[in-house]
C-alpha positions in Angstrom: -151.8 -157.5 -130.4 -148.2 -156.2 -130.0 -145.9 -157.0 -127.1 -144.1 -153.6 -127.4 -144.0 -152.0 -124.0 -145.6 -155.0 -122.3 -144.1 -156.2 -119.0 -143.3 -159.8 -118.5 -142.0 -162.1 -115.8 -139.9 -165.2 -116.3 -142.1 -168.1 -115.2 -139.1 -170.5 -115.2 -136.1 -171.6 -117.3 -135.5 -175.1 -118.6 -132.1 -176.6 -119.3 -131.4 -179.7 -121.4 -129.8 -182.7 -119.7 -126.4 -181.9 -121.1 -126.7 -178.2 -120.0 -126.1 -177.0 -123.6 -129.6 -175.6 -124.3 -131.8 -173.3 -122.3 -135.5 -172.2 -122.7 -136.8 -169.2 -120.8 -140.6 -169.1 -120.5 -141.9 -165.6 -120.3 -145.4 -164.6 -119.2 -146.6 -161.2 -120.4 -149.0 -158.9 -118.6 -151.5 -159.4 -121.4 -151.6 -163.2 -120.6 -149.5 -164.3 -123.6 -146.7 -166.8 -123.1 -143.6 -167.0 -125.2 -140.2 -168.8 -125.0 -136.7 -167.6 -125.8 -134.2 -170.3 -126.8 -130.5 -170.2 -126.2 -127.6 -172.5 -126.9 -124.2 -172.8 -125.3 -121.5 -171.5 -127.6 -118.0 -170.1 -126.9 -118.4 -170.4 -123.1 -121.8 -168.6 -122.9 -125.3 -168.8 -124.1 -126.3 -167.3 -127.4 -129.8 -166.7 -128.7 -131.4 -168.9 -131.3 -133.7 -167.3 -133.8 -131.7 -164.1 -133.6 -133.3 -163.6 -130.1 -136.9 -163.6 -131.4 -139.4 -165.2 -129.1 -141.4 -168.3 -130.1 -145.1 -168.4 -129.4 -147.6 -167.5 -128.2 -148.6 -170.5 -126.1 -151.8 -170.9 -124.2 -149.9 -171.4 -120.9 -146.5 -171.7 -119.4 -147.1 -175.5 -119.1 -147.9 -175.7 -122.8 -144.7 -173.8 -123.6 -142.8 -176.3 -121.5 -144.4 -179.3 -123.1 -143.6 -177.9 -126.6 -140.0 -177.1 -125.7 -138.9 -180.3 -124.1 -140.6 -182.4 -126.8 -138.3 -181.0 -129.6 -135.3 -183.0 -130.8 -133.2 -179.8 -130.6 -133.8 -179.4 -126.9 -133.5 -183.1 -126.1 -130.3 -183.9 -128.0 -129.3 -180.9 -130.0 -130.4 -182.2 -133.4 -132.6 -180.3 -135.8 
């Protein structure tokens, strides 16, 4: 299934404790959930993965659990 032309809503955004990383959780009208990751650089947030979404996840809660469990989100390490 393609997401082209599908509407989505931002369920919520998560920020790392140091405020340098953001994850936006998107819920699409077809029920799929994806995240978009950004990092603070040069005074603004820039996309990781060239702006490509990560997912799909079974739910927004699963996307959150995945995102906050990564070392990259917690402390900026790969």
